[in-house]
PDB file of N, CA, C, O and CB in Angstrom:
ATOM      1  N   MET A   1     139.262 126.534 -52.915  1.00  0.00           N
ATOM      2  CA  MET A   1     139.847 126.151 -51.589  1.00  0.00           C
ATOM      3  C   MET A   1     140.696 127.145 -51.330  1.00  0.00           C
ATOM      4  O   MET A   1     141.466 127.424 -52.249  1.00  0.00           O
ATOM      5  CB  MET A   1     140.545 124.829 -51.504  1.00  0.00           C
ATOM      6  N   GLU A   2     140.790 127.857 -50.188  1.00  0.00           N
ATOM      7  CA  GLU A   2     141.562 128.742 -49.570  1.00  0.00           C
ATOM      8  C   GLU A   2     142.802 128.228 -49.235  1.00  0.00           C
ATOM      9  O   GLU A   2     142.823 127.252 -48.484  1.00  0.00           O
ATOM     10  CB  GLU A   2     140.971 129.228 -48.530  1.00  0.00           C
ATOM     11  N   ILE A   3     143.866 128.708 -49.657  1.00  0.00           N
ATOM     12  CA  ILE A   3     145.419 128.137 -49.330  1.00  0.00           C
ATOM     13  C   ILE A   3     145.711 128.190 -48.104  1.00  0.00           C
ATOM     14  O   ILE A   3     146.331 127.261 -47.587  1.00  0.00           O
ATOM     15  CB  ILE A   3     146.562 128.839 -49.952  1.00  0.00           C
ATOM     16  N   ASN A   4     145.308 129.327 -47.365  1.00  0.00           N
ATOM     17  CA  ASN A   4     145.622 129.532 -46.045  1.00  0.00           C
ATOM     18  C   ASN A   4     144.339 129.268 -45.234  1.00  0.00           C
ATOM     19  O   ASN A   4     143.493 130.138 -45.022  1.00  0.00           O
ATOM     20  CB  ASN A   4     146.193 130.927 -45.840  1.00  0.00           C
ATOM     21  N   MET A   5     144.257 127.904 -44.765  1.00  0.00           N
ATOM     22  CA  MET A   5     143.173 127.545 -44.029  1.00  0.00           C
ATOM     23  C   MET A   5     143.708 127.119 -42.343  1.00  0.00           C
ATOM     24  O   MET A   5     144.715 126.472 -42.055  1.00  0.00           O
ATOM     25  CB  MET A   5     142.437 126.275 -44.905  1.00  0.00           C
ATOM     26  N   PRO A   6     142.702 127.698 -41.401  1.00  0.00           N
ATOM     27  CA  PRO A   6     143.112 126.859 -40.196  1.00  0.00           C
ATOM     28  C   PRO A   6     143.093 125.512 -40.170  1.00  0.00           C
ATOM     29  O   PRO A   6     142.363 124.896 -40.947  1.00  0.00           O
ATOM     30  CB  PRO A   6     142.421 127.130 -39.195  1.00  0.00           C
ATOM     31  N   ARG A   7     143.883 124.885 -39.286  1.00  0.00           N
ATOM     32  CA  ARG A   7     143.706 123.553 -38.814  1.00  0.00           C
ATOM     33  C   ARG A   7     144.418 122.617 -40.021  1.00  0.00           C
ATOM     34  O   ARG A   7     145.394 121.909 -39.772  1.00  0.00           O
ATOM     35  CB  ARG A   7     142.026 123.231 -38.543  1.00  0.00           C
ATOM     36  N   VAL A   8     143.852 122.694 -41.272  1.00  0.00           N
ATOM     37  CA  VAL A   8     144.367 121.901 -42.515  1.00  0.00           C
ATOM     38  C   VAL A   8     144.734 122.838 -43.551  1.00  0.00           C
ATOM     39  O   VAL A   8     143.803 123.417 -44.113  1.00  0.00           O
ATOM     40  CB  VAL A   8     143.305 120.898 -43.112  1.00  0.00           C
ATOM     41  N   GLY A   9     145.985 123.110 -43.929  1.00  0.00           N
ATOM     42  CA  GLY A   9     146.318 123.927 -44.931  1.00  0.00           C
ATOM     43  C   GLY A   9     145.958 123.445 -46.201  1.00  0.00           C
ATOM     44  O   GLY A   9     145.616 122.266 -46.293  1.00  0.00           O
ATOM     45  N   GLY A  10     145.984 124.375 -47.481  1.00  0.00           N
ATOM     46  CA  GLY A  10     145.267 123.858 -48.591  1.00  0.00           C
ATOM     47  C   GLY A  10     146.156 122.912 -49.295  1.00  0.00           C
ATOM     48  O   GLY A  10     145.520 122.264 -50.126  1.00  0.00           O
ATOM     49  N   ILE A  11     147.589 122.567 -49.240  1.00  0.00           N
ATOM     50  CA  ILE A  11     148.120 121.676 -49.816  1.00  0.00           C
ATOM     51  C   ILE A  11     147.527 120.134 -48.895  1.00  0.00           C
ATOM     52  O   ILE A  11     147.002 119.092 -49.287  1.00  0.00           O
ATOM     53  CB  ILE A  11     149.738 122.090 -49.855  1.00  0.00           C
ATOM     54  N   GLU A  12     147.864 120.564 -47.754  1.00  0.00           N
ATOM     55  CA  GLU A  12     147.292 119.116 -47.129  1.00  0.00           C
ATOM     56  C   GLU A  12     145.825 118.826 -47.273  1.00  0.00           C
ATOM     57  O   GLU A  12     145.444 117.665 -47.120  1.00  0.00           O
ATOM     58  CB  GLU A  12     147.533 119.033 -45.554  1.00  0.00           C
ATOM     59  N   GLY A  13     144.890 119.868 -47.579  1.00  0.00           N
ATOM     60  CA  GLY A  13     143.321 119.473 -47.752  1.00  0.00           C
ATOM     61  C   GLY A  13     143.402 118.836 -49.034  1.00  0.00           C
ATOM     62  O   GLY A  13     142.801 117.775 -49.203  1.00  0.00           O
ATOM     63  N   LYS A  14     144.094 119.373 -49.990  1.00  0.00           N
ATOM     64  CA  LYS A  14     144.138 118.740 -51.365  1.00  0.00           C
ATOM     65  C   LYS A  14     144.499 117.527 -51.221  1.00  0.00           C
ATOM     66  O   LYS A  14     143.700 116.703 -51.666  1.00  0.00           O
ATOM     67  CB  LYS A  14     144.993 119.330 -52.326  1.00  0.00           C
ATOM     68  N   LYS A  15     145.538 117.089 -50.697  1.00  0.00           N
ATOM     69  CA  LYS A  15     145.784 115.755 -50.488  1.00  0.00           C
ATOM     70  C   LYS A  15     145.019 114.876 -49.897  1.00  0.00           C
ATOM     71  O   LYS A  15     145.048 113.744 -50.380  1.00  0.00           O
ATOM     72  CB  LYS A  15     146.691 115.650 -49.967  1.00  0.00           C
ATOM     73  N   LEU A  16     144.293 115.075 -48.930  1.00  0.00           N
ATOM     74  CA  LEU A  16     143.070 114.692 -48.122  1.00  0.00           C
ATOM     75  C   LEU A  16     141.904 114.144 -49.241  1.00  0.00           C
ATOM     76  O   LEU A  16     141.387 113.046 -49.447  1.00  0.00           O
ATOM     77  CB  LEU A  16     142.497 116.118 -47.189  1.00  0.00           C
ATOM     78  N   LEU A  17     141.775 115.436 -49.827  1.00  0.00           N
ATOM     79  CA  LEU A  17     140.585 115.377 -50.760  1.00  0.00           C
ATOM     80  C   LEU A  17     140.912 114.225 -52.026  1.00  0.00           C
ATOM     81  O   LEU A  17     140.137 113.306 -52.292  1.00  0.00           O
ATOM     82  CB  LEU A  17     140.315 117.023 -51.415  1.00  0.00           C
ATOM     83  N   LYS A  18     142.006 114.432 -52.628  1.00  0.00           N
ATOM     84  CA  LYS A  18     142.384 113.445 -53.777  1.00  0.00           C
ATOM     85  C   LYS A  18     142.608 111.953 -53.157  1.00  0.00           C
ATOM     86  O   LYS A  18     142.455 110.975 -53.889  1.00  0.00           O
ATOM     87  CB  LYS A  18     143.833 113.977 -54.566  1.00  0.00           C
ATOM     88  N   GLN A  19     142.921 111.828 -51.994  1.00  0.00           N
ATOM     89  CA  GLN A  19     142.724 110.386 -51.660  1.00  0.00           C
ATOM     90  C   GLN A  19     141.471 109.846 -51.325  1.00  0.00           C
ATOM     91  O   GLN A  19     141.392 108.632 -51.135  1.00  0.00           O
ATOM     92  CB  GLN A  19     143.466 110.064 -50.661  1.00  0.00           C
ATOM     93  N   HIS A  20     140.343 110.664 -51.209  1.00  0.00           N
ATOM     94  CA  HIS A  20     139.140 110.451 -50.833  1.00  0.00           C
ATOM     95  C   HIS A  20     138.721 110.181 -52.248  1.00  0.00           C
ATOM     96  O   HIS A  20     138.241 109.080 -52.519  1.00  0.00           O
ATOM     97  CB  HIS A  20     138.449 111.560 -49.992  1.00  0.00           C
ATOM     98  N   ASP A  21     138.865 111.096 -53.166  1.00  0.00           N
ATOM     99  CA  ASP A  21     138.283 110.848 -54.582  1.00  0.00           C
ATOM    100  C   ASP A  21     139.330 111.477 -55.682  1.00  0.00           C
ATOM    101  O   ASP A  21     139.203 112.682 -55.898  1.00  0.00           O
ATOM    102  CB  ASP A  21     136.708 111.604 -54.729  1.00  0.00           C
ATOM    103  N   PRO A  22     140.099 110.940 -56.218  1.00  0.00           N
ATOM    104  CA  PRO A  22     141.473 111.123 -57.120  1.00  0.00           C
ATOM    105  C   PRO A  22     140.896 111.986 -58.131  1.00  0.00           C
ATOM    106  O   PRO A  22     141.589 112.915 -58.544  1.00  0.00           O
ATOM    107  CB  PRO A  22     142.219 109.648 -57.839  1.00  0.00           C
ATOM    108  N   GLU A  23     139.731 111.815 -58.587  1.00  0.00           N
ATOM    109  CA  GLU A  23     138.977 112.483 -59.769  1.00  0.00           C
ATOM    110  C   GLU A  23     138.279 114.131 -59.593  1.00  0.00           C
ATOM    111  O   GLU A  23     137.840 114.943 -60.407  1.00  0.00           O
ATOM    112  CB  GLU A  23     137.723 111.413 -60.084  1.00  0.00           C
ATOM    113  N   THR A  24     138.427 114.128 -58.207  1.00  0.00           N
ATOM    114  CA  THR A  24     138.022 115.605 -57.810  1.00  0.00           C
ATOM    115  C   THR A  24     138.949 116.649 -58.424  1.00  0.00           C
ATOM    116  O   THR A  24     140.158 116.433 -58.341  1.00  0.00           O
ATOM    117  CB  THR A  24     138.061 115.810 -56.207  1.00  0.00           C
ATOM    118  N   SER A  25     138.517 117.765 -59.037  1.00  0.00           N
ATOM    119  CA  SER A  25     138.914 118.813 -59.372  1.00  0.00           C
ATOM    120  C   SER A  25     138.851 119.720 -58.304  1.00  0.00           C
ATOM    121  O   SER A  25     137.799 119.813 -57.670  1.00  0.00           O
ATOM    122  CB  SER A  25     138.343 119.152 -60.388  1.00  0.00           C
ATOM    123  N   ILE A  26     139.981 120.510 -57.968  1.00  0.00           N
ATOM    124  CA  ILE A  26     140.171 121.615 -56.917  1.00  0.00           C
ATOM    125  C   ILE A  26     140.880 122.769 -57.532  1.00  0.00           C
ATOM    126  O   ILE A  26     141.900 122.710 -58.219  1.00  0.00           O
ATOM    127  CB  ILE A  26     140.998 121.117 -55.659  1.00  0.00           C
ATOM    128  N   ILE A  27     140.085 124.013 -57.136  1.00  0.00           N
ATOM    129  CA  ILE A  27     140.709 125.204 -57.504  1.00  0.00           C
ATOM    130  C   ILE A  27     141.049 125.715 -56.268  1.00  0.00           C
ATOM    131  O   ILE A  27     140.175 125.678 -55.401  1.00  0.00           O
ATOM    132  CB  ILE A  27     139.913 126.127 -58.332  1.00  0.00           C
ATOM    133  N   MET A  28     142.436 126.319 -55.919  1.00  0.00           N
ATOM    134  CA  MET A  28     143.089 126.974 -54.993  1.00  0.00           C
ATOM    135  C   MET A  28     143.233 128.073 -55.238  1.00  0.00           C
ATOM    136  O   MET A  28     143.565 128.342 -56.392  1.00  0.00           O
ATOM    137  CB  MET A  28     144.070 126.581 -54.698  1.00  0.00           C
ATOM    138  N   GLN A  29     143.017 129.329 -54.124  1.00  0.00           N
ATOM    139  CA  GLN A  29     143.244 130.691 -54.261  1.00  0.00           C
ATOM    140  C   GLN A  29     143.508 131.228 -52.897  1.00  0.00           C
ATOM    141  O   GLN A  29     143.262 130.560 -51.893  1.00  0.00           O
ATOM    142  CB  GLN A  29     142.104 131.376 -54.937  1.00  0.00           C
ATOM    143  N   THR A  30     144.041 132.515 -52.851  1.00  0.00           N
ATOM    144  CA  THR A  30     144.362 133.045 -51.416  1.00  0.00           C
ATOM    145  C   THR A  30     144.383 134.557 -51.919  1.00  0.00           C
ATOM    146  O   THR A  30     144.686 134.971 -53.038  1.00  0.00           O
ATOM    147  CB  THR A  30     145.952 132.416 -50.606  1.00  0.00           C
ATOM    148  N   ALA A  31     143.939 135.345 -50.670  1.00  0.00           N
ATOM    149  CA  ALA A  31     144.149 137.051 -50.869  1.00  0.00           C
ATOM    150  C   ALA A  31     145.374 137.426 -50.415  1.00  0.00           C
ATOM    151  O   ALA A  31     145.799 138.567 -50.596  1.00  0.00           O
ATOM    152  CB  ALA A  31     143.110 138.015 -50.057  1.00  0.00           C
ATOM    153  N   PHE A  32     146.117 136.399 -49.719  1.00  0.00           N
ATOM    154  CA  PHE A  32     147.498 136.653 -49.182  1.00  0.00           C
ATOM    155  C   PHE A  32     148.752 136.345 -49.819  1.00  0.00           C
ATOM    156  O   PHE A  32     148.966 135.237 -50.311  1.00  0.00           O
ATOM    157  CB  PHE A  32     147.602 136.059 -48.099  1.00  0.00           C
ATOM    158  N   GLU A  33     149.567 137.263 -49.826  1.00  0.00           N
ATOM    159  CA  GLU A  33     150.906 136.855 -50.511  1.00  0.00           C
ATOM    160  C   GLU A  33     151.707 136.072 -49.764  1.00  0.00           C
ATOM    161  O   GLU A  33     152.425 136.355 -48.805  1.00  0.00           O
ATOM    162  CB  GLU A  33     151.724 137.950 -50.884  1.00  0.00           C
ATOM    163  N   GLU A  34     151.443 134.791 -50.460  1.00  0.00           N
ATOM    164  CA  GLU A  34     152.175 133.498 -49.748  1.00  0.00           C
ATOM    165  C   GLU A  34     153.235 132.960 -50.787  1.00  0.00           C
ATOM    166  O   GLU A  34     153.012 131.989 -51.509  1.00  0.00           O
ATOM    167  CB  GLU A  34     151.012 132.171 -49.352  1.00  0.00           C
ATOM    168  N   THR A  35     154.533 133.759 -50.794  1.00  0.00           N
ATOM    169  CA  THR A  35     155.430 133.402 -52.007  1.00  0.00           C
ATOM    170  C   THR A  35     155.910 131.871 -52.043  1.00  0.00           C
ATOM    171  O   THR A  35     156.073 131.223 -53.077  1.00  0.00           O
ATOM    172  CB  THR A  35     156.755 134.348 -51.978  1.00  0.00           C
ATOM    173  N   GLU A  36     156.104 131.415 -50.762  1.00  0.00           N
ATOM    174  CA  GLU A  36     156.711 129.972 -50.719  1.00  0.00           C
ATOM    175  C   GLU A  36     155.273 129.109 -50.944  1.00  0.00           C
ATOM    176  O   GLU A  36     155.414 128.092 -51.623  1.00  0.00           O
ATOM    177  CB  GLU A  36     157.621 129.576 -49.059  1.00  0.00           C
ATOM    178  N   MET A  37     154.483 129.273 -50.661  1.00  0.00           N
ATOM    179  CA  MET A  37     153.140 128.575 -50.896  1.00  0.00           C
ATOM    180  C   MET A  37     152.873 128.539 -52.636  1.00  0.00           C
ATOM    181  O   MET A  37     152.663 127.523 -53.298  1.00  0.00           O
ATOM    182  CB  MET A  37     151.818 129.523 -50.007  1.00  0.00           C
ATOM    183  N   LEU A  38     152.928 129.581 -53.012  1.00  0.00           N
ATOM    184  CA  LEU A  38     152.981 129.965 -54.521  1.00  0.00           C
ATOM    185  C   LEU A  38     153.900 129.172 -55.248  1.00  0.00           C
ATOM    186  O   LEU A  38     153.635 128.440 -56.201  1.00  0.00           O
ATOM    187  CB  LEU A  38     153.375 131.398 -54.755  1.00  0.00           C
ATOM    188  N   ALA A  39     155.017 129.377 -54.716  1.00  0.00           N
ATOM    189  CA  ALA A  39     156.268 128.532 -55.333  1.00  0.00           C
ATOM    190  C   ALA A  39     155.930 126.872 -55.441  1.00  0.00           C
ATOM    191  O   ALA A  39     156.172 126.099 -56.368  1.00  0.00           O
ATOM    192  CB  ALA A  39     157.704 128.750 -54.248  1.00  0.00           C
ATOM    193  N   LYS A  40     155.445 126.688 -54.469  1.00  0.00           N
ATOM    194  CA  LYS A  40     154.984 125.268 -54.357  1.00  0.00           C
ATOM    195  C   LYS A  40     154.094 124.575 -55.283  1.00  0.00           C
ATOM    196  O   LYS A  40     154.223 123.502 -55.874  1.00  0.00           O
ATOM    197  CB  LYS A  40     154.391 125.144 -53.241  1.00  0.00           C
ATOM    198  N   LEU A  41     153.094 125.503 -55.268  1.00  0.00           N
ATOM    199  CA  LEU A  41     151.936 125.216 -56.448  1.00  0.00           C
ATOM    200  C   LEU A  41     152.463 125.290 -57.891  1.00  0.00           C
ATOM    201  O   LEU A  41     152.089 124.415 -58.672  1.00  0.00           O
ATOM    202  CB  LEU A  41     150.701 126.348 -56.377  1.00  0.00           C
ATOM    203  N   VAL A  42     153.280 126.234 -58.307  1.00  0.00           N
ATOM    204  CA  VAL A  42     153.746 126.365 -59.645  1.00  0.00           C
ATOM    205  C   VAL A  42     154.675 125.351 -59.812  1.00  0.00           C
ATOM    206  O   VAL A  42     154.758 125.039 -61.000  1.00  0.00           O
ATOM    207  CB  VAL A  42     154.313 127.666 -59.969  1.00  0.00           C
ATOM    208  N   LYS A  43     155.508 124.624 -58.984  1.00  0.00           N
ATOM    209  CA  LYS A  43     156.333 123.329 -59.066  1.00  0.00           C
ATOM    210  C   LYS A  43     155.502 122.270 -59.291  1.00  0.00           C
ATOM    211  O   LYS A  43     155.970 121.275 -59.842  1.00  0.00           O
ATOM    212  CB  LYS A  43     157.132 123.018 -57.856  1.00  0.00           C
ATOM    213  N   GLY A  44     154.213 122.305 -58.925  1.00  0.00           N
ATOM    214  CA  GLY A  44     153.269 121.259 -59.151  1.00  0.00           C
ATOM    215  C   GLY A  44     153.037 120.335 -57.562  1.00  0.00           C
ATOM    216  O   GLY A  44     152.467 119.245 -57.516  1.00  0.00           O
ATOM    217  N   VAL A  45     153.433 120.827 -56.734  1.00  0.00           N
ATOM    218  CA  VAL A  45     153.299 120.085 -55.384  1.00  0.00           C
ATOM    219  C   VAL A  45     152.057 120.048 -54.926  1.00  0.00           C
ATOM    220  O   VAL A  45     151.736 119.195 -54.098  1.00  0.00           O
ATOM    221  CB  VAL A  45     154.063 120.624 -54.332  1.00  0.00           C
ATOM    222  N   ALA A  46     151.157 120.991 -55.407  1.00  0.00           N
ATOM    223  CA  ALA A  46     149.535 121.107 -55.111  1.00  0.00           C
ATOM    224  C   ALA A  46     148.719 121.013 -56.368  1.00  0.00           C
ATOM    225  O   ALA A  46     147.491 121.095 -56.394  1.00  0.00           O
ATOM    226  CB  ALA A  46     149.124 122.551 -54.408  1.00  0.00           C
ATOM    227  N   ILE A  47     149.512 120.833 -57.423  1.00  0.00           N
ATOM    228  CA  ILE A  47     148.376 120.711 -58.545  1.00  0.00           C
ATOM    229  C   ILE A  47     148.939 119.666 -59.379  1.00  0.00           C
ATOM    230  O   ILE A  47     149.985 119.766 -60.021  1.00  0.00           O
ATOM    231  CB  ILE A  47     148.050 122.128 -59.462  1.00  0.00           C
ATOM    232  N   LYS A  48     147.996 118.422 -59.313  1.00  0.00           N
ATOM    233  CA  LYS A  48     148.184 117.199 -60.182  1.00  0.00           C
ATOM    234  C   LYS A  48     146.816 116.997 -60.972  1.00  0.00           C
ATOM    235  O   LYS A  48     146.691 116.060 -61.761  1.00  0.00           O
ATOM    236  CB  LYS A  48     148.569 115.834 -59.252  1.00  0.00           C
TER     237      LYS A  48
END
């Protein structure tokens, strides 16, 4: 899943997918240098 998506960002999209199916595995990536977003990912906001 691209982190920097239009309408629903990667973190919000991840939350929505996990609500629908908690067992879903998600790989997130981006070609952009998103330091704030990467920091959130490393801290576990988006990875569970």
